[in-house]
N, C-alpha and C positions, 0 to 999 in steps of 0.2 A: 839680635844681640851680637855685638862684635866679639871677636876672639879675645881682644884685650879685656873687655869687660868680664868675660867668662873667667879669664885667668885671675883678674883682680878679686873676683868673688871667691874663686876656688882657693886662692892662696892666703885669704884672710885668716888670721889666727882664730882657732875654734875655742869656744868656752867649754868649761867643764860641764859635762852633761849628766843627767840622771840615768838610771838603768833603763835599758830598752830604747834608748835614743831620745829621751825627753831632755829638754834644755832648761837650765835653771838660771835665775838671776834677772837683772833688768835688761831692757833692750838697749842696744847701742844708741848713741846720740843721733846718728843718721838714719835710724830705723824708720822714721816717719816720712822719709822722702818718697815722693811719688814714683820715681824711677827705681824699679826693682824693690819697692817697699811691699807693704801688706797687700794681699790679694784684694780684688774688687769686692766691695761690701755687698752683701745680699740685698736684693730689692725688698722694699717694705711690702709685706703681704697685705692683701685687701682686708681692711678692718672688719671684724665680725659684725653681722647684723644682730638684731634682737633674737631671732630664732636660733642663730648659731651660738650665741652666748648663753642662752638659757636652755634651748632645746624645745622643740615644738611639743613633744610628749610631756616633758617636765612642766611646761607652762600650762598645758591642759590639766594635768594632775593638780597643780597649785590652785587653779580656778575651781576645780571640782571640790577640793578640800575646803577652800574658803566658803563656797556656796553651802556645803554641808554644815560647816560650823555656824553659819548664819541661820540656816534652817533650824538647827537644834536650839540656837539661842532664842530665836523668835518663838519657838514652840514652848520654851520654859516660861516665858513671860517675865523673866527676872530683869529688873532695871539695872542692877549692879553688873550682871553678866553682859548685858547689852552694852553698857559703858566700857567695860574691859575689852570686849571683842571689837567694839567700834574704835577704841584707841589703838589697839594693835593693828587693825586694818588700815587706819590712817597712817601709822608709821610705816607699814609695809608698802602702802601706795606711794608714800614719799620717797622711800628707798628705790622703788621701781622707777619713778620718774627721774630720780637723780642718775640711776644707771642708764636710762634711756638717753638722757642728755649727754652723758659721757660717751656713749656709743656713737651718737650723732657727731660729736666733736671729733672722735677718732676717724669717722668716715670722711669728714670734711678735710681733715689734715691728710688722710690717705690719698684723697683725690688730688690734693695739691702736690704731694710727693710724686705720685705717678706721672704728673705733668712736668716734674722738675728733673727727670733723669736724662732728658735729651741733650743737655749741654751744661757746661760750667756756669754760663750766664744765667740760665734758668734756675740752677741751684742757688746761685747767689741771690737772685730775686726772692726765691722761696725762703731762704735763710733770713733775709731782711724782714720779711713779713712775720716769720715765726719768732723773731727776736724782739719784736715790738709789743708793747702793751703789758698789762698786769699778768697775763697768762703765760708770759715767755718762759718762766721756769716751772710751769706745771709739768708733771711727769710725761703726759702725752706729747707735749710740744718739745720737751727736752729730748725725748727719744727721736722725734722727727728731725730735730736739728743735728743730733749725733749721726743719724743715717745720712743726711746730706753732707755733713762735714767729712765723713769717712770716705766718701767717693773721691774727693780730691786731696784730703789731708787726713789719713787714717790716725795719725798721732793726735791731732786735735779732736777728732771724733771720739776716740777712746778716752782722752782726758776729760771730755765733757760728761761722759756717762759712767766712767769706771767707779767713781766713789759714791754713786747714788745707790742706796740700798734697794735691792730687787723688790722688797715688799712695798715700796713706795708706789710702784707702778700697778695699774689695774691688773687683776688676775688674768684677764684675757690677753694681756700684752706681755706677760712675764717670760713666756717661752721665746718670743721674738727678741726681747731685750737680751736674754741669755745667748741667743744665737748670734746676734751682732757682736756681743762682747767676746764670745768664744772665737769667732772668726778673726776678729782684730787681734786678740791675744796670740793666736797662732801665727798671724802675720808678723809679730814681733818676737817670736820664739819663746813666749811666756806660756809654756805648755801646761804647767801646773794650774795656772789661773784659768786657762781654757778648759782644763779637766773639771774644775769646780763648776763652771757654767754648763758644761756638757751633762754633768751628772744630775742636774735639776730640771733638764728639759723633758717634756712629755712628747715623744716623737709620734705617738699614736693619737694625739688630740684631733678629733674629727673636724674641728673648725680650721685646722691648719694643714689640710691634706696637700694644698698646692705647694707648700714649702717643705714637705716631709723629706723628699729626696735630698735636697740641698742640706737640710739640717742634719740628716743622718750621715751624710758624707763628712760634715764638719765634726760631728761627734765621733765618727770613726777615726778621724785623724787624731783628735784629742786623746782618745782611748789608746790608740796604737802607740803614741809617743809617751804614754805615762803608765805603761805596764799592763795594759789590757789588750794585747795584740789579738788573742783568740776571739774575744768578744767583739773587737773591731772588725775582724774578717767576717764573723757571723752576721754582724749588722750590715756591712757593706753588701753582702750577698742578698739582702732583703730589698735593696733599693730598686725601684722601678722608675726608669727615666721618664720625666714628663715631657710634654711638647715644648713648653717654654724653658728657655735657658738650658736646653738639653746638652749642648756641647760643653758649656761651662761646668755643669754638674758632672758630666762624664769625666772631665779632666780632674776635678777635685776628687772623685772616687778613685781614679788611678793613682793620684798622689797619696791619698790615704792608704791605699792598698800596699804601695811600696813601703811606706813607713811600717805598716803592720807586718809585712813579710820580713823586713829587716829586724824589727824588734822581736819577732818570734824565732829568730836564729836562722832563717832561711835566706842566706845571703845570695845564693845563686838565683833564686826566684826574684829577689829584689832587683838584681842586676838585669835579668831578662826583661822585667817590666820597665826598668829605666831605659833600656834600649828601645822598647816599643814606644815609650813616651817621647824619646828623642826622634824616632822615625816620624812621629806625628808632627813634632815641632821642636827643634833642638833648643829653642829659647826656654822651653818648659823646664829644662834641667836647672835653671837658675833657682827654682824652688828648693833645690837641694844644695846649692852652692853659695847663694848670696848670704853674707854673714848675719844679717838681721834675723834670718829664720832659725839660726842656731841649731843646725842639724848635727847629729852625732858625727864626730870626725871620721869614723870608718865608713859611714854611709856617704859622707862627702867625698872620700877617696874613690869609692866605687863610681859615684856620679861623675867625678872628674875624669876617670879613665874612660868611661862611656863617651864623654864629651870629646876627649882628645882623640879617640879612635873613630868618631862618627864622620862619615863622608861629608855631610852638610857643613859641619864645623870646619873641616879641613879646607873645603872649597871656599868658605867665607874668609879663612885665614889667608889663602893664596890671593884672593881678590884684594884684601887689605894690603898685603905685602906689595902687590903691583902698584896700588894707588900711592903708597908711601915712596916708592921708587921714582915716581913721576915728578 
């Protein structure tokens, strides 16, 4: 990040914010630009298989109960009871097959998405495939399209999925939908909307262990910026970094912790952690300076002072000054 860009972000007028550092109102018109815009969208988790969605023990219990009901029905010799139980069994079997079909569809789309993260061209090809046919606006494909769009155009990704009721999506997907929306809302400074998404997520869902760390870091930031700083810090302390995306998640945790320290009134701790973040990469301070994130003005000032006094930023400014003199 250039010194000029940092100054532009730092000197942008701040919006009125909620207590604890939360930002209110709509995102600026330029909030969806890729440069300095919303953070990278989370990767689509591997779609759950049948055993993940139902649970092996639960499935066994269901089969045992069904077998017991049929054994009792046959033992009674009642034709009416046999018809009733047979009808209910047929309905249950139909629902089971429908659910299995939906899971297979999710797995197919998930495979397509995992192959589309390599480049913008691959994402465009996947988007074209998902946008074709009668299933283009089905919830599963809608979510997949939003995931892909948000990688290159967060504003378009959010616009596609924002107004779709969460209940429309399959139960096994709802936490992932909420996570995507929360992450994008935070990228545009819409903290109250992010909080609503964060509050409905089940972070301890066993079928989503692989995304628990990232989801908790996003929830932590949403809580920290909307009046739940203590709960945010407690949650962040429970995160165990996974092998995949370890560095990205670690940065998100540090960002969320800074917001929580500041919102909790511990300005010195927030500044100390901002300095540590800048030591890692001074460009990361843009997360607190760029106007679209709508950070509390006081926290912006602290981040600006850290930037202005940081050796790496000063070195970059000197290099630019020399280049301008040539």
